[in-house]
N, C-alpha and C positions, 0 to 999 in steps of 0.2 A: 589211504595212509594220509595224513596228516604228516608235516613237515613244516621246519621254518627255516628259512633263507638267511645270510648274511647280513639283512635289511633288518632282521626282527620282524617281520611282514610272515605270517602263517598264511600258508594258503591254506582257501578252502573249497573243499570240492561241489562242485552244484549240487542243488538240492530240487527235485521236480518239484513244482508247485503244490502237487496235489498231496506230498509226503505229509501227512498230520498224524497228529496224538490224542487220546481221548480228551474231550473236553475239559474236565477236573485238571487231568495230569498237566495240559497247557494254560490253562489259568493261573495255576500254582505257580509255573516257570514262569510265566511273564511277571508274575509279581515278587518274584526271585529277582529277577533279573532287574524289572524298575530298582529294587532296593539298591542293588550294587550301582548301576548308571548315576542315580540321584544325585551326588554329591559332584560328578563330572557336570552332567547338565548344569546343576546350579550355579556352577563357576563358569562356564564355557559363556550361559547365554543368562546371569541374572545380572550382568552390568554393563553400561556402555561408555563408551568413551570417545569421544568425537571432537574433532577440530580442537582447539586451542584450551581445552578442557584441563583444570589441573590436575582432577581425580575424577575416579570413575564415578556416576552414578548407579544407584539401584533402577533396575529397568521399570521394576513394578512400583516405584517412586513418582514416573514421570510417562508413564506408558499411556497413550491417547491412543483409544479404540479407531482402527483403521477401515475406511470404507471402499468398498470395489466396485468398480464399472464393468458387469457381465459382458459387454459388449465394448469393444476396443473401440476408442474415440478416433483412430486414423485410419481404423476401416469402415467408417461411416463412406455411404456414398452419397456427400451433399454438395450441391454448387456454392459458389463463393456468396450468389445472395441470399441462401438459407442461412450460412455461417454470419452474416452481417445483419441478419433480421430484427436482433434484439440489439443494436448497435445503432443509435442516433448520431452521426458520424457529425451533421450540420449544426447540431448544437450537441457537442462533444462533450461528454462524460465519460469518467473511468471507468471503465468495465474491466471483468478478468475475462481474456481473451481464452482461460482454461476452461471455461465453464461450460459444461457439458448436459446436457438436457437428457441424459439417460439415467433411469433410477439407479440409484446408489445401494447396496446391500452389504450391512456389517461381514467385513472380513471373515469371522467366525462363521459364517450362515454359508458363505462361499464355499470353505472351505468342508464344511459338512455335505455339502451336495453333491460335491465332486470328486472322486476315490483317487484321479489322478487330476493335478492342477497344475499349469505354468500360471504363474504370478509375473506380470509385465510391470515395469514402471520406470519414469526418468528419474535420473542420479538426481538420489537424495530424497526419494519419495517417501522412504521408509519400509523397503522391501525386507532387508535384513532387522530390522527390530522386529517386524510383524512373524517374521519364522522365528526367533529368538523366543518372541512372547509365547508363541504356539507350542514351543520346545517346553518352556517354564509350565504351563498351563497344564500340558500332559502330564509335566512331572510331579507336580502337585496334584494330580488326580481329579482336576476341574475341566479337563478337556481329554477325550478318549482315553480313559483311564485301564480301559482293557489293552491298550497299547502301548508299547515301549517307544520311548522317545529316541528318535538318531538323529542329530544334527552334523552337518558337513558343511563345511565353507570348500567348496569345489577347489578355489585355487590351492588351498590347503593339499588336498587330495590330487590334484592334478601333480605339485610340482615333487611329491612326497618319492624319496629316495626307493630306486627299485620301481619306480612306475606299477604299482599292484592296484588288481582291479578293485572294483568298489567295494564289494561285498569283502574283500581281505582286508581294504582300509577300515571297515567299521570294525569288522573283527578286531584289529588293531588297538583301535579306541576301546572297544568291549574290556579287551585283555589288562590294559592298564584300570579298568574299574576292577579287575578280580574275577571277570568271567571267562574262567582259563578255557574250557572247550568250544572249540570250532562247533560243533553238533546243535550248541546250545542255539546260536547265531541261526544255522541253517534251520533248526525247527522254529524258531521266533517267525524269520521272513518266510519260512514256507507254510506257515499256518496263518499265514497275512496279520501279525499282532505285533507291526511296527508300525508308527508312525516318523517317515523319511524326510526328512525335511535337508533339501540340496540346494543352499545357499549362495549365489551369484554364478551364475555359467557364463555371462559376459566377461566375467574377471581370469577365464581360464586363456592364457597364452595362445596365439597362434600355433607355435610347433606342438601343443598337446590337444587342439583342439579336437579333430577327429577321432583320436582314439578315446578322450573322454566322452563324448558324445555317442558313440558307438556302446559305450560301456554302460553307460544312463540308459539307454534304448532297451539294452539286451537284460540289466537288471529288474527297470520298470516291468518288463513285460514277462520274465520270470517270476517275479513277487509281483503279480497283479494285484494280489489280493491284498496286499499291504496299502496305507495310507501315502502317497506320495505327492509332494510340492515342491516344486523347483521355482526360483526367483532368476529372475535375468531383466537386463535393461530393454526398452522398448529401443527397435532397428539395429541392434546390436549384430543379429546376422537372421537368415531366415532358416528359423528352426522350425523342423517338422516332427512332431512328438503324435502319433498319429490317434492316439489314445486318450489324449491331454486335452483337457479343455484348458482356453487359454483366457485369462481374464486381466484387467487393468487396476492397479492401486488409485486410485480419485487422490485429486488434490487438497488438501485439509480446505475444509469451512470454517466460516467465523465463530461456529460451536467449537470446532475442533480448536482453533488457535487460541481461545479462548480457557479451554480446558487445558489445554498440552502447557502454555505460560503459566495458567495458577498453579499446577502440580510441579512444575519447574522453579520457581521461586518459591513453593512452598518447602520444599526438597535444598533449598539453600538457605532456610531459616528467615525470610524475608518476604511474608505474603503480602503486606503492603504493596509492596514495588509490584507484584502483579496488576493491581487494580489500576495503578500508574502505567503499565507498559501498555494493558489493553487499550486504554483510552486514547493513549499517544498514537497505535496503531489506526484507532478509528479516526484520529483526525489529520492523520497522513496516510491517504490511500495508494501511494507510489509504494510505499513500504509494505502495507498491509498487503500487496499484492507478492511480494516475496515471502511472507509468512506462511501464503498457503502450499510452499515447500515443505517437508517438515525439517530437514538441513540446514534451509537458511532461515529456517523460523530458533533452531537452535543458536545460527551465529545469533540472528538479534537479540536471544533473551542473553548469551554472553556480552555481547557489546554494553547492550542496554545494564546488566547486572553491574556492570563497572562504573559506568558515570550517570544513571538513572535518568538518562534519556538517550535520545538518539543523536547523533554529530549534526551541529549546525549545518554544515557541510554535507550535504547527501551523495552529491557523487563520491564521496572516499567511501560512505558504506557502501555505494554499490558495485566500487571499485572490487571492496573486501570481499563481496558476493561474488563476483564474477571470478576473483582470485579463488575461490570455493570451489569452484565448480569446472574451473581450468586446469587448475592445477593440485590444491591442497586434498582435495577429497580422496583422490586416488592417491597422492604421493606420501599422506599419512599413513596409510594401510601399504604401503610399497605394494602399488597396483601397478604395472608399465603396460600401458595400451599398445597395441598393432598402431604404429602410422601408415594409413594407407597411403598417404600423399609423402613421400620424404623429405621434400622443399620448403611444405607448409608448416613454417613453426608456428608456436605458441603466439608470438607476435604478428606472423603474416594471418593468423586466423583471426585476431582483432582488427584489424586492418580490413581485412575482408567483411567482415562481419559489420563494420563502422560504414564501410561504404554501401553496404545491402540494406542496412538501419535507413541510413539517410535517402539515400533514394527511393525507399517504400516509404518512408515517412511524407517525405514531402508530395509523393503523390498521393496521400491517405491511404495507403494500402497498407493493411492490418494483415491481411491472410493474402500469400501470394501460390499462384501455382508452381507444383514443382519445378516443370521446365524453365520457368523464368529465374529461380532461385539457381539452378543448373547454369544458365546463362550466365549469370551475374559471377559465378565461382569459375566458369570458363575464362568469362574475356581477364579475370583476376589471374588466374594460375598460368595462362599463355604466358604473360611477360616475365613470369621467374626463369631465372638461369637454371639452363638443363630441362626445359618444359616441353614436351613432344612439339610438333609442327601439325601431327595427322588429328583431325576433326573426330575421328572416330575414337582414339585413346583419349583426346581430351575430352568426350562425353563421357566415356566411363571412370574417367578421376573427377570429373565433376558431380557423378551420382555417389563415388566412393567418399570425395569430401564431404559431401552433404551429409550422407549416414556416418561418419565419423564424428561431425559436431553433434547431429542430434543423441548419437548414442552415448559419446564418450563424456559431451558436456551439458546437453540438455537444454541448448539455449535456442536451438529450431527445435520444434517438435511438428510431427503432421496431426493435423487438425481434422481432416477428414481425409480420404483416398486422393494422393494427392494434391492437397493443398495445405500450405505450411505457413506458420507465423514464430515470433519468437517467442517463447514459454513464458514469457511476463511482457507486458506492455512495457515498464518499468526499464528492461534490459535493451527494448529497442529505442527508447527515448534516452540513455544512456549510451548506445553507440551513434545514434545521432550528434548526440553533443561532442560526441568525442571525435567526431570527421569535420567537424565545423572548427575545432580548434585546433586540428591537425598541422602541423607546421606546412606554412604555403605562403608563396609571396602575395596573395591576395586575400590575407585574414581579414583585414578591414573588411574589405567586398562581403565576405562570409557573413561578418558581425551586421552588416548595413541590411543582406537580403534577410537575416533572422528579425531584424529590429521592424521590417515591412508584417511579421506577423504578430504584431503586439496584440492585436483584437481578436486573433483565433485563442480560443479556448485549450486547444488541443497542443497547443505549444508551450503552454504554461510550466507545464515540468523542462523541457528543453530552455527556456529562459534560464532557469535556476540552476541548471546543471552544469550548463556553458559557462555563467559569471563565476559558480563555483570552482570550475577545472581552470579557469584561466589565471595565468599568474598573474594580472594586473586587471582588474574587469573596467577600466575608467572609459576607455573606449566603446565598450559595448552597453553601458548604460549612460552615457551620453547622446549617442545613435537611439535608445530609447526615449530618450527624452526628448530629442528633436523630433522625432516620429511623434509621439503622443502629442507636442505643441502643433505639429501641422494638423491632426485631428480637427481643430477647431480653426482651420483657413481654409480646408481642402475646398469647400463648396461655396462657392463666391456669396451667393443668396443667402448664405446662413453666416458668414464671415461678423457682419457687423453687430449682429444681433448677440450672436455667442460671445464674441469677444466683448461687445458692452455688459454681459453676463459677470463675465468675469473680473471686468473693471467695478462694476458695482459692489462685488464681492471683497474686492480689498479696498475699497472704500469704505464699507463698514467695518471691518477685520482694521482699520488707521486707526478708528475711532475707540477701540477697547483696549481697556488699560488690563492687561494680564501679563502674567510671568510666562505664560506656553508660548512654544515657538508659534511664531506669523503663520508658517505652512500648517501647523495642526489648527488653529483657529480658523485658517481658511477652509478646511478640509471639513471643519464642522459646519462653518456657514453655508458649504457648497451643498453639503448632503442634506442640509433643510431647506436650501433655498428653492430645489427644484424638485417636483413633484415626478420623477421619471421613474415609480414604480420600486424605488428600493424599499426593500425590508428595512424597520426601523432600527433594529440591532445590527443589521449587517452595514447599513449606510454609514455608519461612525467608524468603520474597521478603519477606514486609512488614518483619522484622528488617532487612533489605539498606537497604530503601527508608528506614527510620527513623535507622539511623544508618551511616553510611559505616565507621569505621572497625570495629564490627561486622560489617558487609559483608567487612572482609578479612580476619578473621577465620575467619568461616563459607566465605567463598569457597575458603579456601588449603583446606579439609577438605572441602569436600560437592561442589566441582567434579567433575562425573561425568567429565571427562579426566584427573583424579590417577590414579595407578598403583594397582591392587588393592591391595598392600600398606598405602599409606597412608590408602587410603579405610576400612580397621577398624584403622589405628590411631590415631582419633581422640581418645583420652585424652592421649596423646604430643602430637598437634596442637594440639588445646585448650590443655594446659598453655605448650605452646611460645609458641603467640599470644598467649597472655594472657586468653583467654575468661574464663576463672574458673580459680582453686585448689580449687575446691572439688568433693569427690568426686561430689555429689548433680547437680550438670552434666554433669562430663563422663561421669559412667557412666550417668545416667539417659540421654543422649545412647546411648551405645552400645546400651543395653538396648532403647530404642526404636526403632533400625535394627534390631536383634535380630527386635524382634516382628515388622518385616514381610519383612525377607529374611534370616532364620536365619545372625548369625553363626558359630555354631558347627556349621552343618549345611556343612562342608567334608570334600571326600575327601583325608583327608591322607595318600592313598597317591601321591599328586602332590606333589613336590618342591616346587612354589612355593604350594599352599597350605600345606604343612607349615609353610612359612616364613611364610606369612601369620598361620597360626594362632599359631605360637609368639610371633609380635609381638605379637599382641591379648594373651595374656595376661599376657606380660611385661609390659605397659602396664598391665593391670588390677593387678598386684600393686603396681607404683609409687604407681597413684592411691591405694589404698589403703592402704599405709605413711605417704603423705602425711598421709591423713584419721586415721589413729589418733592420729598426733603431735599433730593439734589438734582432736580433741573433747576436750570433758569430761565426757562423760558414759560412766562406768563400763561400763552395758549393751550400750551403742553399741561402746564397743572391745573387748569380749569378742567380739560378733558378727563385726565386723573381723576381730579377731584369727584367731577360726577359719575365716573366711573366706581370709583369707591363709595358715594354715598348709593349707588343703587344697589349694591351687596348689602345682605341681612347681614343682621349685628348677631357675630357669634363670638362672645366672650373668651373660652377657651373651646379647644377643640377634644380636649381631656377631660373635660367633666361638663359635659352637655345635659341637662335636664328636658324632658318631655315638652313644654311648652319652645324650649329654643327650637328643637327639632320638629314640632310640629309647623311652628314660625320658618324654618328652613324649607320643609317640603312645600308649603304656598309659594314662597319665592321660586322653587327649583319650576315647580310648575308653571308660573304664568312668566319665568325669564330664561329659564335652561336655552332655549331657542334663540336667544336674539342677544343677550349680552355678551358674549363669545363671539357675535359678529361685530357688534359695537368697538368691541377692543381690538380686532383686527382693523378695523377703520382708523384706528389710532396709530396703530405698528405701523402701517402703510405709509402715512402720512408723515410722522415726525422720525422713524428709526431705518429708513431706507432699506426695509427687509418686508418680506411678504408679499413681496410685488406679485402679479398675478403677468407672467410672460408669455403667455398662449404659446407655448412652444408647438411647433405641429411634431407629428409620429417622426418625422426625420432628422428633426433637430433632436428632439427628447430620444431618439437613439444614439447620436452624435455625442450628446452628453453624456449617455451610460456609457460608452465606448471609452470615452473622456477619462471618466472617476476610475472605469476599472483598469485602463492601462495605467494610470497613477499608482494606484493602489499595488499593482504587479510590480510596477517600478520601486516602491518603498519598501516590498518585500525584498527582493533583488538586492536592495541596498544593505537591508538589515540583517540579511542573511552572512553566511560565514564566508563573503568572497572580498578578494584584496583591494581595497578601491582608496586611493590617496585621500588626505583629510580636504584638500583644494577641491576636487571633483565632489567630494560629498558635499562638502558647504554649498559649491554651488547650486549642485540639484535641489538641494534643501531649502535653499533660499529664493529659488525661482520656480519652485512646483505650487501649481494651479495659480499662476499668475497669467495675466494678459499679455502678449506679444510685446506691447509698447512700456510694460514696465520690466520683462525679462531683458529687454536689450540692454536696461541700466548696467545691468552686473557684466562685468571680464570674465571670460571665457578662460580657466585654467588652461597653465601651460602644457598639460599633458592630453590634451582635448583641442586646442587651438587651431590645429592645421587640418581638422577633417570637415 
C-alpha cells in the first residue's frame, strides 16, 4: 500500500530486481518517463554557475571532454626514484607534478565499460560537470537512450526533510515531473532501465554519512541492473563498494585547456580573447600548471576576461586560486566540511602548509613520504592550545589533518602509495615565498638567504613571488644586486679578467651617442661581446626588459618570424630604426651573427639566397660609406676605403640585372670567406669591440650566471612589486657595471644600512 507522509515523500515498497515486464511494455514506459522528466533534467543539469560568474552558462557551450585514469594514481606502488625519473632537478625545468604515465580513456568510454562506477577526483576536477553532462546526453538520447536519467545531489538527498531513503527521494523528484505512480519507478528500476547518477558523496555531512552510505549500498545491490555512477573526492573516506569499479578524473592536458578556454570565450562572444589567453598560458608555465584543474581554469578565464591579461603580480592570482580551494568552492555551495581537528583553523592550515613547503623546497623535495609529512604536521599541532601530549593521539591527528587537507582542499595529493606532493608546484612555490616573508625578527636574514639562490633556476618563481608579496621590495632587490656583483669577484683568478671585461664594455658604451638608457646599451654590448653560447634572440632579452624603445628596434630586426631577407639586412634595419648610426654597432652585430651562423655561408645558386647575399653586401657598403664620412681618423678612413673598394658595385638592390648578379656571384665566390675577416680586424683595432677574450669554460659559465641573474633582477624590478624610486634608479644606474664604477654611486637611504 502506497502512502504519503507529512513531508510529502511517498514511501515506495521495495521491488525485487527480477520483477520485469515484457520488453515492448517496458520500452514504451521508459520513453514515456523520459519525456516526463526531460524538462527537469535539462533545467537542473543544463547550466552551470561557479565562483564569481554573474550569470549561468550553458553546459554544452563550454563542456570539455573528460579523461579518466582507470588506475588510481595514489595507489600506484612506486618509489621516490620512479616518481622523479622524468625530472631533471639539477638543470631544473618546470614540470607538472600531476603528470601520470597511465593511459587515459575518454570518460564516456569508462562509463560504458562499467555498470557500477565510482569516479574519484581532486576538488574542482570536474566531477559534477561530467555527471551533469552524462545526464544531458542521456536526456537527449545521445547516450544510453534506452534508460531514464536520474540525477541526485547526495548532499540535498541527505538533508531532505524526513530522511527518506534513496528510492523514495527519486520518486519525489519524478512526482514533481508528473510521474504519479510509485509503481512506475519500481518497474523502471527493477528492469535496469535507469542511469542513476549520484553526485558528491564527500559532501554528505558526518551525521548523515552512515545512513546515506548504507542506503546507497542497498539501492545499488537491489537495482544492480541499472547503470549507477557515484562521484566522490579522493581521500574523503575509505569507502568500500564491493561491486563498484573505482576510477580517477585526470587533470586537463594542454589540448583540453585550449578547448575549454576557446569555448568559454566564444560563449562570452569574445573569441579573439581565447587566442591571447592560450598564448599567455604558454608563456607562463606556473599559471599554466593551475589551468590543469578545471575549477582553477575557470577562475583564470574569469580573471583574464576582465582585464585581457593576468595580473602583473602573480602572487595575487595564486592567492585568489588558493582562496577558491580553501574556502570559496565549498562556501559558494553552502557545503560545511567536518573539522577533523578543531584547533586547526584556515589560517593555521596556511601556516602549516607554508612551513611544509619551505622545508621541502629548500631540500629540493617535490615528493615526500607520508610519514615525513605527518611528522611536520605533528610538530606543528603539538604546540597549539589544547593539543594532546599523547604521541599516539598526535599521530592519529597528524594522519587526519593530512587527509583533511587532501580531501577538502586538494593542496596535497597522494602521487603514489604513501608518497605525497603539493597538487601544483606553483602552490609549493607560493607557500615557500609566504613563509619567507612571514613576520619574523630575521626577515632580512631570510631575504639574504634567498638571494644566495640567484643562480638556481628552480628558485626563479620564488623570487618573483617574494618580491610581489613584500610591502616594499627594496631590500630584497638590493640583496640580489649585491649577490650578482659578487659573482664577478668570488674567484680570485677570474676577478681581474671578468672585471676588465665589464670595464671595456663600459668604455665602449661611453662613446655611444644614443637616447637609450645606458644600462640597456650595456646589456646590448654584453650580449654581443662574449660568446657564451647565448641564443641570439634570447641574448638581448635583458636589453628589452630595460628599455622598451630599445626593444622595439631589436624586435623588428631579431624576431625569428621575420623573413630571411630582413634577418640579413641588419645594418639597414638598425639605421632605419635608429638604434645607432655608428658602424661599430651595426656591423659588429652582423659579425656577431656571422660568427654563430655564417651569413656568408650561403648557396648563392639559389635565387633567393642570391638576393639575400646581394642585399647584405649592399648594406655593408652603405654603412661603411656613412662611417667614412663621420670618422676623423685618417688611418681608419683609409682602411674603410679599402674595404669599400673591395666590395662589388651594386647600384640598386631592388633593380638588379643579370650582369650585376653574375658579377656579384664571382665576387662572392672569391671574397666571401676573406672579406668578413678583414672587417673583423678593423673592428677589433679601432672600435674596442670584437676582442677575443679567450675565456675558459669556468669563466664562460660565470658570465652566463652573471647575465641570467641580471636578467632575473630586471624582470623582478619590472614586475608589480613595490620599490622606491631611489632604489629602482640605483639598480638601473649600476646594472652591468664593474665594481670600480658601482662604488661611485651613493646607496639610497632605504638600503644603506644593509
